[in-house]
All heavy atoms as TSV, in Angstrom:
chain	resi	resn	atom	element	x	y	z
A	1	MET	N	N	105.815	61.515	99.419
A	1	MET	CA	C	106.197	62.646	98.590
A	1	MET	C	C	105.392	63.846	98.950
A	1	MET	O	O	104.219	63.757	99.130
A	1	MET	CB	C	106.026	62.224	97.141
A	1	MET	CG	C	106.619	63.092	96.109
A	1	MET	SD	S	106.425	62.373	94.485
A	1	MET	CE	C	107.983	62.810	93.831
A	2	SER	N	N	106.027	64.955	99.032
A	2	SER	CA	C	105.341	66.250	99.400
A	2	SER	C	C	104.556	66.772	98.226
A	2	SER	O	O	105.032	66.738	97.092
A	2	SER	CB	C	106.382	67.252	99.875
A	2	SER	OG	O	105.809	68.473	100.085
A	3	GLY	N	N	103.383	67.366	98.510
A	3	GLY	CA	C	102.601	67.985	97.416
A	3	GLY	C	C	103.066	69.378	97.137
A	3	GLY	O	O	102.583	69.999	96.210
A	4	LYS	N	N	103.963	69.883	97.926
A	4	LYS	CA	C	104.471	71.279	97.690
A	4	LYS	C	C	105.592	71.284	96.629
A	4	LYS	O	O	106.534	70.548	96.808
A	4	LYS	CB	C	104.998	71.862	99.059
A	4	LYS	CG	C	105.317	73.286	98.941
A	4	LYS	CD	C	105.782	73.775	100.308
A	4	LYS	CE	C	106.098	75.220	100.279
A	4	LYS	NZ	N	106.507	75.724	101.542
A	5	LYS	N	N	105.447	72.057	95.652
A	5	LYS	CA	C	106.460	72.153	94.587
A	5	LYS	C	C	107.454	73.265	94.996
A	5	LYS	O	O	107.056	74.324	95.425
A	5	LYS	CB	C	105.828	72.602	93.261
A	5	LYS	CG	C	105.454	71.456	92.372
A	5	LYS	CD	C	104.906	72.068	91.106
A	5	LYS	CE	C	105.310	71.300	89.930
A	5	LYS	NZ	N	104.744	71.797	88.698
A	6	SER	N	N	108.708	72.949	94.851
A	6	SER	CA	C	109.705	74.017	95.087
A	6	SER	C	C	109.852	74.870	93.814
A	6	SER	O	O	109.699	74.337	92.691
A	6	SER	CB	C	111.081	73.417	95.452
A	6	SER	OG	O	111.532	72.613	94.434
A	7	SER	N	N	110.154	76.080	93.980
A	7	SER	CA	C	110.286	76.988	92.837
A	7	SER	C	C	111.536	76.638	92.060
A	7	SER	O	O	112.552	76.249	92.657
A	7	SER	CB	C	110.266	78.445	93.246
A	7	SER	OG	O	111.411	78.686	94.066
A	8	PRO	N	N	111.564	76.767	90.731
A	8	PRO	CA	C	112.757	76.535	90.006
A	8	PRO	C	C	113.849	77.535	90.374
A	8	PRO	O	O	113.538	78.628	90.856
A	8	PRO	CB	C	112.320	76.728	88.548
A	8	PRO	CG	C	111.128	77.527	88.599
A	8	PRO	CD	C	110.476	77.252	89.916
A	9	ILE	N	N	115.060	77.094	90.161
A	9	ILE	CA	C	116.202	77.955	90.476
A	9	ILE	C	C	116.578	78.797	89.260
A	9	ILE	O	O	116.737	78.230	88.184
A	9	ILE	CB	C	117.410	77.143	91.014
A	9	ILE	CG1	C	117.037	76.387	92.309
A	9	ILE	CG2	C	118.619	78.024	91.195
A	9	ILE	CD1	C	118.105	75.390	92.728
A	10	ARG	N	N	116.751	80.100	89.464
A	10	ARG	CA	C	117.215	80.965	88.314
A	10	ARG	C	C	118.736	80.965	88.455
A	10	ARG	O	O	119.328	81.407	89.408
A	10	ARG	CB	C	116.661	82.326	88.528
A	10	ARG	CG	C	117.018	83.361	87.497
A	10	ARG	CD	C	116.233	83.278	86.181
A	10	ARG	NE	N	114.821	83.385	86.422
A	10	ARG	CZ	C	114.098	84.483	86.334
A	10	ARG	NH1	N	114.714	85.597	86.052
A	10	ARG	NH2	N	112.801	84.457	86.487
A	11	HIS	N	N	119.466	80.444	87.440
A	11	HIS	CA	C	120.915	80.377	87.419
A	11	HIS	C	C	121.451	81.641	86.849
A	11	HIS	O	O	121.176	81.931	85.639
A	11	HIS	CB	C	121.380	79.134	86.644
A	11	HIS	CG	C	120.885	77.874	87.281
A	11	HIS	ND1	N	121.564	77.301	88.391
A	11	HIS	CD2	C	119.852	77.071	86.988
A	11	HIS	CE1	C	120.904	76.200	88.698
A	11	HIS	NE2	N	119.871	76.004	87.907
A	12	LEU	N	N	122.169	82.380	87.585
A	12	LEU	CA	C	122.806	83.640	87.158
A	12	LEU	C	C	124.307	83.508	87.044
A	12	LEU	O	O	124.897	82.633	87.698
A	12	LEU	CB	C	122.450	84.744	88.161
A	12	LEU	CG	C	120.947	84.938	88.509
A	12	LEU	CD1	C	120.838	86.033	89.563
A	12	LEU	CD2	C	120.166	85.298	87.265
A	13	LYS	N	N	124.883	84.334	86.247
A	13	LYS	CA	C	126.321	84.369	86.042
A	13	LYS	C	C	126.868	85.683	86.540
A	13	LYS	O	O	126.309	86.744	86.267
A	13	LYS	CB	C	126.699	84.153	84.606
A	13	LYS	CG	C	126.281	82.857	84.013
A	13	LYS	CD	C	126.634	82.751	82.518
A	13	LYS	CE	C	126.188	81.427	81.969
A	13	LYS	NZ	N	126.586	81.299	80.539
A	14	ARG	N	N	128.015	85.628	87.269
A	14	ARG	CA	C	128.623	86.907	87.720
A	14	ARG	C	C	129.908	87.095	86.913
A	14	ARG	O	O	130.813	86.283	86.864
A	14	ARG	CB	C	128.980	86.863	89.194
A	14	ARG	CG	C	129.506	88.196	89.655
A	14	ARG	CD	C	129.632	88.297	91.121
A	14	ARG	NE	N	130.835	87.600	91.586
A	14	ARG	CZ	C	131.375	87.695	92.810
A	14	ARG	NH1	N	130.709	88.373	93.696
A	14	ARG	NH2	N	132.471	87.076	93.071
A	15	TYR	N	N	130.004	88.260	86.264
A	15	TYR	CA	C	131.143	88.634	85.472
A	15	TYR	C	C	131.982	89.588	86.300
A	15	TYR	O	O	131.600	90.053	87.358
A	15	TYR	CB	C	130.740	89.223	84.133
A	15	TYR	CG	C	130.169	88.248	83.170
A	15	TYR	CD1	C	128.819	87.967	83.159
A	15	TYR	CD2	C	130.957	87.559	82.292
A	15	TYR	CE1	C	128.271	87.031	82.250
A	15	TYR	CE2	C	130.478	86.651	81.386
A	15	TYR	CZ	C	129.116	86.410	81.388
A	15	TYR	OH	O	128.606	85.492	80.497
A	16	ALA	N	N	133.172	89.937	85.715
A	16	ALA	CA	C	134.079	90.945	86.351
A	16	ALA	C	C	133.285	92.178	86.643
A	16	ALA	O	O	132.425	92.594	85.911
A	16	ALA	CB	C	135.238	91.196	85.425
A	17	GLY	N	N	133.679	92.833	87.726
A	17	GLY	CA	C	133.000	94.011	88.101
A	17	GLY	C	C	131.733	93.768	88.778
A	17	GLY	O	O	130.833	94.702	88.855
A	18	CYS	N	N	131.451	92.543	89.233
A	18	CYS	CA	C	130.198	92.115	89.901
A	18	CYS	C	C	128.995	92.295	89.064
A	18	CYS	O	O	127.840	92.382	89.559
A	18	CYS	CB	C	130.066	92.875	91.171
A	18	CYS	SG	S	131.415	92.469	92.364
A	19	ARG	N	N	129.071	92.239	87.760
A	19	ARG	CA	C	127.946	92.313	86.923
A	19	ARG	C	C	127.269	90.928	86.836
A	19	ARG	O	O	127.866	89.949	86.644
A	19	ARG	CB	C	128.344	92.715	85.471
A	19	ARG	CG	C	128.846	94.138	85.444
A	19	ARG	CD	C	129.271	94.626	84.097
A	19	ARG	NE	N	129.082	93.683	82.954
A	19	ARG	CZ	C	129.082	94.029	81.715
A	19	ARG	NH1	N	129.339	95.196	81.357
A	19	ARG	NH2	N	128.842	93.116	80.789
A	20	LEU	N	N	125.927	90.968	87.051
A	20	LEU	CA	C	125.162	89.749	87.080
A	20	LEU	C	C	124.410	89.635	85.744
A	20	LEU	O	O	123.815	90.624	85.270
A	20	LEU	CB	C	124.130	89.777	88.239
A	20	LEU	CG	C	124.729	89.706	89.603
A	20	LEU	CD1	C	123.585	89.827	90.632
A	20	LEU	CD2	C	125.510	88.421	89.816
A	21	PHE	N	N	124.437	88.446	85.213
A	21	PHE	CA	C	123.717	88.179	83.986
A	21	PHE	C	C	122.747	87.039	84.082
A	21	PHE	O	O	123.046	86.018	84.715
A	21	PHE	CB	C	124.745	87.853	82.864
A	21	PHE	CG	C	124.138	87.642	81.481
A	21	PHE	CD1	C	123.680	88.726	80.751
A	21	PHE	CD2	C	124.002	86.359	80.977
A	21	PHE	CE1	C	123.107	88.585	79.491
A	21	PHE	CE2	C	123.480	86.185	79.664
A	21	PHE	CZ	C	123.027	87.270	78.965
A	22	ASP	N	N	121.564	87.254	83.606
A	22	ASP	CA	C	120.539	86.218	83.592
A	22	ASP	C	C	120.414	85.597	82.220
A	22	ASP	O	O	119.861	86.212	81.294
A	22	ASP	CB	C	119.179	86.813	84.021
A	22	ASP	CG	C	118.049	85.820	84.095
A	22	ASP	OD1	O	118.207	84.705	83.659
A	22	ASP	OD2	O	116.973	86.214	84.616
A	23	PRO	N	N	121.005	84.421	81.987
A	23	PRO	CA	C	121.002	83.819	80.633
A	23	PRO	C	C	119.597	83.408	80.146
A	23	PRO	O	O	119.376	83.366	78.973
A	23	PRO	CB	C	121.982	82.643	80.753
A	23	PRO	CG	C	122.102	82.370	82.163
A	23	PRO	CD	C	121.771	83.641	82.955
A	24	GLU	N	N	118.731	83.145	81.122
A	24	GLU	CA	C	117.346	82.767	80.805
A	24	GLU	C	C	116.597	83.934	80.087
A	24	GLU	O	O	115.961	83.753	79.068
A	24	GLU	CB	C	116.563	82.335	81.989
A	24	GLU	CG	C	115.199	81.902	81.733
A	24	GLU	CD	C	114.482	81.428	83.035
A	24	GLU	OE1	O	115.066	80.672	83.774
A	24	GLU	OE2	O	113.379	81.921	83.291
A	25	ARG	N	N	116.741	85.124	80.608
A	25	ARG	CA	C	116.145	86.300	80.049
A	25	ARG	C	C	117.054	87.127	79.162
A	25	ARG	O	O	116.607	88.055	78.495
A	25	ARG	CB	C	115.606	87.217	81.195
A	25	ARG	CG	C	114.512	86.559	81.990
A	25	ARG	CD	C	113.996	87.379	83.152
A	25	ARG	NE	N	113.814	88.771	82.794
A	25	ARG	CZ	C	114.120	89.797	83.613
A	25	ARG	NH1	N	114.676	89.545	84.794
A	25	ARG	NH2	N	113.958	91.020	83.221
A	26	ARG	N	N	118.347	86.792	79.147
A	26	ARG	CA	C	119.367	87.439	78.379
A	26	ARG	C	C	119.479	88.914	78.681
A	26	ARG	O	O	119.508	89.770	77.796
A	26	ARG	CB	C	119.116	87.190	76.866
A	26	ARG	CG	C	119.178	85.778	76.479
A	26	ARG	CD	C	118.954	85.589	75.050
A	26	ARG	NE	N	118.979	84.148	74.748
A	26	ARG	CZ	C	118.749	83.669	73.555
A	26	ARG	NH1	N	118.538	84.485	72.555
A	26	ARG	NH2	N	118.775	82.386	73.345
A	27	VAL	N	N	119.540	89.212	79.979
A	27	VAL	CA	C	119.693	90.599	80.420
A	27	VAL	C	C	120.690	90.656	81.613
A	27	VAL	O	O	120.901	89.692	82.351
A	27	VAL	CB	C	118.360	91.179	80.878
A	27	VAL	CG1	C	117.427	91.339	79.709
A	27	VAL	CG2	C	117.760	90.432	82.036
A	28	TYR	N	N	121.304	91.799	81.777
A	28	TYR	CA	C	122.099	92.100	82.960
A	28	TYR	C	C	121.145	92.577	84.048
A	28	TYR	O	O	120.188	93.238	83.812
A	28	TYR	CB	C	123.171	93.154	82.715
A	28	TYR	CG	C	124.334	92.558	81.885
A	28	TYR	CD1	C	124.388	92.669	80.590
A	28	TYR	CD2	C	125.372	91.829	82.554
A	28	TYR	CE1	C	125.440	92.141	79.815
A	28	TYR	CE2	C	126.428	91.273	81.827
A	28	TYR	CZ	C	126.456	91.428	80.465
A	28	TYR	OH	O	127.460	90.848	79.781
A	29	LEU	N	N	121.467	92.199	85.322
A	29	LEU	CA	C	120.657	92.520	86.407
A	29	LEU	C	C	121.318	93.549	87.373
A	29	LEU	O	O	122.525	93.466	87.549
A	29	LEU	CB	C	120.306	91.300	87.258
A	29	LEU	CG	C	119.622	90.123	86.585
A	29	LEU	CD1	C	119.486	89.010	87.581
A	29	LEU	CD2	C	118.241	90.587	86.124
A	30	SER	N	N	120.554	94.491	87.837
A	30	SER	CA	C	121.069	95.426	88.826
A	30	SER	C	C	120.821	94.811	90.183
A	30	SER	O	O	120.151	93.789	90.330
A	30	SER	CB	C	120.275	96.783	88.730
A	30	SER	OG	O	118.905	96.537	89.115
A	31	ALA	N	N	121.343	95.436	91.257
A	31	ALA	CA	C	121.117	94.964	92.612
A	31	ALA	C	C	119.641	95.016	92.929
A	31	ALA	O	O	119.131	94.066	93.611
A	31	ALA	CB	C	121.941	95.799	93.605
A	32	GLU	N	N	118.920	96.044	92.396
A	32	GLU	CA	C	117.501	96.093	92.633
A	32	GLU	C	C	116.753	94.947	91.997
A	32	GLU	O	O	115.815	94.439	92.511
A	32	GLU	CB	C	116.929	97.438	92.103
A	32	GLU	CG	C	117.437	98.656	92.950
A	32	GLU	CD	C	118.821	99.108	92.583
A	32	GLU	OE1	O	119.356	98.688	91.461
A	32	GLU	OE2	O	119.474	99.810	93.313
A	33	ASP	N	N	117.177	94.602	90.770
A	33	ASP	CA	C	116.564	93.467	90.040
A	33	ASP	C	C	116.734	92.150	90.839
A	33	ASP	O	O	115.815	91.332	90.997
A	33	ASP	CB	C	117.180	93.302	88.693
A	33	ASP	CG	C	116.897	94.448	87.676
A	33	ASP	OD1	O	115.877	95.084	87.910
A	33	ASP	OD2	O	117.755	94.690	86.834
A	34	LEU	N	N	117.936	91.971	91.373
A	34	LEU	CA	C	118.209	90.766	92.158
A	34	LEU	C	C	117.383	90.729	93.378
A	34	LEU	O	O	116.766	89.714	93.756
A	34	LEU	CB	C	119.683	90.645	92.527
A	34	LEU	CG	C	120.137	89.511	93.376
A	34	LEU	CD1	C	119.847	88.157	92.686
A	34	LEU	CD2	C	121.594	89.608	93.724
A	35	GLU	N	N	117.284	91.866	94.103
A	35	GLU	CA	C	116.462	91.948	95.319
A	35	GLU	C	C	115.015	91.647	94.982
A	35	GLU	O	O	114.323	90.913	95.748
A	35	GLU	CB	C	116.602	93.358	95.974
A	35	GLU	CG	C	115.827	93.462	97.222
A	35	GLU	CD	C	115.988	94.813	97.849
A	35	GLU	OE1	O	116.929	95.571	97.455
A	35	GLU	OE2	O	115.212	95.131	98.772
A	36	ARG	N	N	114.504	92.150	93.904
A	36	ARG	CA	C	113.143	91.886	93.454
A	36	ARG	C	C	112.878	90.401	93.241
A	36	ARG	O	O	111.880	89.850	93.689
A	36	ARG	CB	C	112.752	92.687	92.195
A	36	ARG	CG	C	111.340	92.701	91.861
A	36	ARG	CD	C	111.022	93.545	90.639
A	36	ARG	NE	N	111.583	94.922	90.730
A	36	ARG	CZ	C	112.589	95.410	89.969
A	36	ARG	NH1	N	113.097	94.658	89.026
A	36	ARG	NH2	N	112.998	96.611	90.121
A	37	LEU	N	N	113.802	89.754	92.568
A	37	LEU	CA	C	113.657	88.290	92.376
A	37	LEU	C	C	113.562	87.533	93.689
A	37	LEU	O	O	112.697	86.669	93.869
A	37	LEU	CB	C	114.865	87.727	91.563
A	37	LEU	CG	C	114.964	88.148	90.117
A	37	LEU	CD1	C	116.245	87.561	89.522
A	37	LEU	CD2	C	113.796	87.561	89.313
A	38	ILE	N	N	114.437	87.880	94.585
A	38	ILE	CA	C	114.501	87.187	95.894
A	38	ILE	C	C	113.183	87.464	96.633
A	38	ILE	O	O	112.646	86.542	97.235
A	38	ILE	CB	C	115.727	87.681	96.676
A	38	ILE	CG1	C	116.994	87.200	95.950
A	38	ILE	CG2	C	115.714	87.134	98.085
A	38	ILE	CD1	C	118.259	87.875	96.441
A	39	ARG	N	N	112.749	88.704	96.703
A	39	ARG	CA	C	111.513	89.068	97.417
A	39	ARG	C	C	110.284	88.356	96.806
A	39	ARG	O	O	109.261	88.187	97.447
A	39	ARG	CB	C	111.373	90.487	97.521
A	39	ARG	CG	C	112.499	91.171	98.332
A	39	ARG	CD	C	112.104	92.283	99.186
A	39	ARG	NE	N	113.235	92.942	99.802
A	39	ARG	CZ	C	113.774	92.565	100.964
A	39	ARG	NH1	N	113.275	91.545	101.567
A	39	ARG	NH2	N	114.781	93.211	101.471
A	40	GLN	N	N	110.356	88.069	95.476
A	40	GLN	CA	C	109.253	87.398	94.818
A	40	GLN	C	C	109.273	85.906	95.087
A	40	GLN	O	O	108.424	85.127	94.647
A	40	GLN	CB	C	109.313	87.639	93.264
A	40	GLN	CG	C	108.995	88.981	92.903
A	40	GLN	CD	C	109.217	89.267	91.422
A	40	GLN	OE1	O	109.823	88.450	90.707
A	40	GLN	NE2	N	108.720	90.370	90.927
A	41	GLY	N	N	110.281	85.430	95.823
A	41	GLY	CA	C	110.389	83.999	96.223
A	41	GLY	C	C	111.134	83.154	95.171
A	41	GLY	O	O	111.093	81.983	95.229
A	42	ILE	N	N	111.743	83.833	94.259
A	42	ILE	CA	C	112.514	83.087	93.134
A	42	ILE	C	C	113.872	82.736	93.775
A	42	ILE	O	O	114.610	83.595	94.263
A	42	ILE	CB	C	112.664	83.924	91.910
A	42	ILE	CG1	C	111.269	84.187	91.275
A	42	ILE	CG2	C	113.554	83.226	90.909
A	42	ILE	CD1	C	111.246	85.128	90.181
A	43	ARG	N	N	114.168	81.461	93.721
A	43	ARG	CA	C	115.491	80.954	94.213
A	43	ARG	C	C	116.525	81.253	93.164
A	43	ARG	O	O	116.296	81.084	91.952
A	43	ARG	CB	C	115.444	79.531	94.566
A	43	ARG	CG	C	114.421	79.193	95.648
A	43	ARG	CD	C	114.344	77.765	96.042
A	43	ARG	NE	N	114.914	76.845	95.028
A	43	ARG	CZ	C	114.966	75.548	95.188
A	43	ARG	NH1	N	114.530	74.973	96.264
A	43	ARG	NH2	N	115.456	74.789	94.225
A	44	VAL	N	N	117.715	81.744	93.548
A	44	VAL	CA	C	118.766	82.048	92.659
A	44	VAL	C	C	120.069	81.264	92.983
A	44	VAL	O	O	120.276	81.013	94.155
A	44	VAL	CB	C	119.017	83.546	92.536
A	44	VAL	CG1	C	117.874	84.277	92.031
A	44	VAL	CG2	C	119.470	84.128	93.833
A	45	SER	N	N	120.849	81.003	91.964
A	45	SER	CA	C	122.126	80.431	92.095
A	45	SER	C	C	123.084	81.319	91.288
A	45	SER	O	O	122.736	81.623	90.186
A	45	SER	CB	C	122.092	78.959	91.573
A	45	SER	OG	O	123.429	78.496	91.489
A	46	VAL	N	N	124.220	81.716	91.865
A	46	VAL	CA	C	125.139	82.583	91.176
A	46	VAL	C	C	126.474	81.918	91.060
A	46	VAL	O	O	127.012	81.484	92.055
A	46	VAL	CB	C	125.246	83.949	91.882
A	46	VAL	CG1	C	126.140	84.896	91.066
A	46	VAL	CG2	C	123.889	84.583	92.165
A	47	ARG	N	N	127.016	81.851	89.816
A	47	ARG	CA	C	128.298	81.285	89.606
A	47	ARG	C	C	129.229	82.310	88.945
A	47	ARG	O	O	128.814	83.110	88.128
A	47	ARG	CB	C	128.256	80.103	88.612
A	47	ARG	CG	C	127.533	78.947	89.147
A	47	ARG	CD	C	128.434	77.728	89.220
A	47	ARG	NE	N	127.751	76.641	89.880
A	47	ARG	CZ	C	128.325	75.968	90.816
A	47	ARG	NH1	N	129.556	76.244	91.284
A	47	ARG	NH2	N	127.690	74.961	91.503
A	48	GLU	N	N	130.452	82.322	89.477
A	48	GLU	CA	C	131.509	83.168	88.919
A	48	GLU	C	C	131.862	82.644	87.565
A	48	GLU	O	O	132.218	81.447	87.441
A	48	GLU	CB	C	132.722	83.230	89.855
A	48	GLU	CG	C	133.810	84.118	89.473
A	48	GLU	CD	C	133.464	85.571	89.700
A	48	GLU	OE1	O	132.914	85.895	90.776
A	48	GLU	OE2	O	133.723	86.418	88.818
A	49	VAL	N	N	131.872	83.438	86.515
A	49	VAL	CA	C	132.139	82.951	85.148
A	49	VAL	C	C	133.565	82.472	84.995
A	49	VAL	O	O	133.772	81.406	84.457
A	49	VAL	CB	C	131.788	84.068	84.111
A	49	VAL	CG1	C	132.286	83.654	82.698
A	49	VAL	CG2	C	130.323	84.322	84.078
A	50	GLU	N	N	134.533	83.226	85.522
A	50	GLU	CA	C	135.915	82.899	85.323
A	50	GLU	C	C	136.322	81.590	86.047
A	50	GLU	O	O	137.133	80.875	85.496
A	50	GLU	CB	C	136.805	84.038	85.755
A	50	GLU	CG	C	136.698	85.273	84.957
A	50	GLU	CD	C	137.588	86.406	85.378
A	50	GLU	OE1	O	138.467	86.156	86.242
A	50	GLU	OE2	O	137.413	87.516	84.882
A	51	THR	N	N	135.792	81.349	87.248
A	51	THR	CA	C	136.198	80.229	88.009
A	51	THR	C	C	135.179	79.077	88.128
A	51	THR	O	O	135.537	77.988	88.463
A	51	THR	CB	C	136.552	80.646	89.463
A	51	THR	OG1	O	135.412	81.145	90.072
A	51	THR	CG2	C	137.607	81.787	89.453
A	52	GLY	N	N	133.944	79.433	87.857
A	52	GLY	CA	C	132.881	78.429	88.020
A	52	GLY	C	C	132.482	78.283	89.467
A	52	GLY	O	O	131.614	77.419	89.786
A	53	GLN	N	N	133.045	79.022	90.378
A	53	GLN	CA	C	132.755	78.938	91.786
A	53	GLN	C	C	131.420	79.453	92.117
A	53	GLN	O	O	130.914	80.429	91.579
A	53	GLN	CB	C	133.842	79.732	92.605
A	53	GLN	CG	C	133.656	79.677	94.085
A	53	GLN	CD	C	134.709	80.471	94.749
A	53	GLN	OE1	O	135.542	81.122	94.168
A	53	GLN	NE2	N	134.657	80.440	96.101
A	54	ASP	N	N	130.722	78.749	93.048
A	54	ASP	CA	C	129.374	79.186	93.498
A	54	ASP	C	C	129.603	80.358	94.440
A	54	ASP	O	O	130.238	80.273	95.474
A	54	ASP	CB	C	128.650	78.027	94.213
A	54	ASP	CG	C	127.242	78.352	94.660
A	54	ASP	OD1	O	126.906	79.560	94.754
A	54	ASP	OD2	O	126.525	77.440	94.919
A	55	VAL	N	N	129.035	81.497	94.094
A	55	VAL	CA	C	129.180	82.748	94.920
A	55	VAL	C	C	127.811	83.240	95.348
A	55	VAL	O	O	127.647	84.424	95.679
A	55	VAL	CB	C	129.958	83.837	94.158
A	55	VAL	CG1	C	131.423	83.424	93.953
A	55	VAL	CG2	C	129.325	84.175	92.836
A	56	THR	N	N	126.840	82.344	95.399
A	56	THR	CA	C	125.459	82.726	95.728
A	56	THR	C	C	125.405	83.446	97.072
A	56	THR	O	O	124.808	84.577	97.136
A	56	THR	CB	C	124.504	81.540	95.745
A	56	THR	OG1	O	124.649	80.825	94.481
A	56	THR	CG2	C	123.112	81.904	95.980
A	57	ASP	N	N	125.958	82.890	98.093
A	57	ASP	CA	C	125.881	83.485	99.440
A	57	ASP	C	C	126.541	84.908	99.446
A	57	ASP	O	O	126.037	85.806	100.099
A	57	ASP	CB	C	126.508	82.643	100.546
A	57	ASP	CG	C	125.680	81.432	100.861
A	57	ASP	OD1	O	124.446	81.445	100.562
A	57	ASP	OD2	O	126.149	80.432	101.418
A	58	THR	N	N	127.680	85.008	98.796
A	58	THR	CA	C	128.365	86.325	98.728
A	58	THR	C	C	127.494	87.369	98.108
A	58	THR	O	O	127.518	88.509	98.488
A	58	THR	CB	C	129.673	86.150	97.988
A	58	THR	OG1	O	130.407	85.100	98.575
A	58	THR	CG2	C	130.488	87.408	97.926
A	59	VAL	N	N	126.789	86.989	97.036
A	59	VAL	CA	C	125.974	87.948	96.216
A	59	VAL	C	C	124.651	88.218	96.835
A	59	VAL	O	O	124.202	89.380	96.936
A	59	VAL	CB	C	125.836	87.472	94.774
A	59	VAL	CG1	C	124.875	88.389	93.979
A	59	VAL	CG2	C	127.204	87.389	94.123
A	60	VAL	N	N	123.967	87.194	97.326
A	60	VAL	CA	C	122.617	87.291	97.782
A	60	VAL	C	C	122.464	87.906	99.172
A	60	VAL	O	O	121.650	88.779	99.362
A	60	VAL	CB	C	121.878	85.900	97.773
A	60	VAL	CG1	C	120.534	85.980	98.419
A	60	VAL	CG2	C	121.771	85.398	96.343
A	61	ARG	N	N	123.315	87.553	100.131
A	61	ARG	CA	C	123.136	88.036	101.504
A	61	ARG	C	C	123.145	89.542	101.602
A	61	ARG	O	O	122.259	90.112	102.265
A	61	ARG	CB	C	124.180	87.436	102.397
A	61	ARG	CG	C	123.954	85.985	102.666
A	61	ARG	CD	C	124.833	85.436	103.759
A	61	ARG	NE	N	124.788	84.004	103.828
A	61	ARG	CZ	C	123.923	83.357	104.563
A	61	ARG	NH1	N	123.051	83.977	105.249
A	61	ARG	NH2	N	123.938	82.023	104.575
A	62	PRO	N	N	124.021	90.279	100.955
A	62	PRO	CA	C	123.950	91.775	101.042
A	62	PRO	C	C	122.713	92.340	100.532
A	62	PRO	O	O	122.288	93.417	100.945
A	62	PRO	CB	C	125.213	92.204	100.234
A	62	PRO	CG	C	126.129	91.032	100.198
A	62	PRO	CD	C	125.208	89.815	100.215
A	63	ASN	N	N	122.040	91.707	99.594
A	63	ASN	CA	C	120.822	92.238	99.024
A	63	ASN	C	C	119.610	91.966	99.892
A	63	ASN	O	O	118.538	92.441	99.610
A	63	ASN	CB	C	120.568	91.620	97.636
A	63	ASN	CG	C	121.534	92.302	96.656
A	63	ASN	OD1	O	121.330	93.416	96.292
A	63	ASN	ND2	N	122.494	91.536	96.248
A	64	LEU	N	N	119.782	91.180	100.978
A	64	LEU	CA	C	118.637	90.868	101.828
A	64	LEU	C	C	118.608	91.735	103.039
A	64	LEU	O	O	117.687	91.715	103.859
A	64	LEU	CB	C	118.689	89.405	102.284
A	64	LEU	CG	C	118.399	88.376	101.168
A	64	LEU	CD1	C	118.565	87.023	101.680
A	64	LEU	CD2	C	116.998	88.580	100.546
A	65	GLN	N	N	119.624	92.613	103.209
A	65	GLN	CA	C	119.698	93.422	104.417
A	65	GLN	C	C	119.070	94.749	104.210
A	65	GLN	O	O	118.888	95.216	103.157
A	65	GLN	CB	C	121.160	93.570	104.861
A	65	GLN	CG	C	121.737	92.266	105.253
A	65	GLN	CD	C	123.244	92.400	105.594
A	65	GLN	OE1	O	123.797	93.502	105.560
A	65	GLN	NE2	N	123.850	91.282	105.866
């Protein structure tokens, strides 16, 4: 077993109009907020509210460029 702990995943919801919601903190996130989380090493998972589809790669990749 590895002694290294992985960081918890922050589960975000994406609503119509690409609005991101963090249910843990109960706030909407801007693109800058999302970028800050990623740069702080916080892993994120993003699900489309209407379909339940995982859209993490679609949302996260543009914020890393």
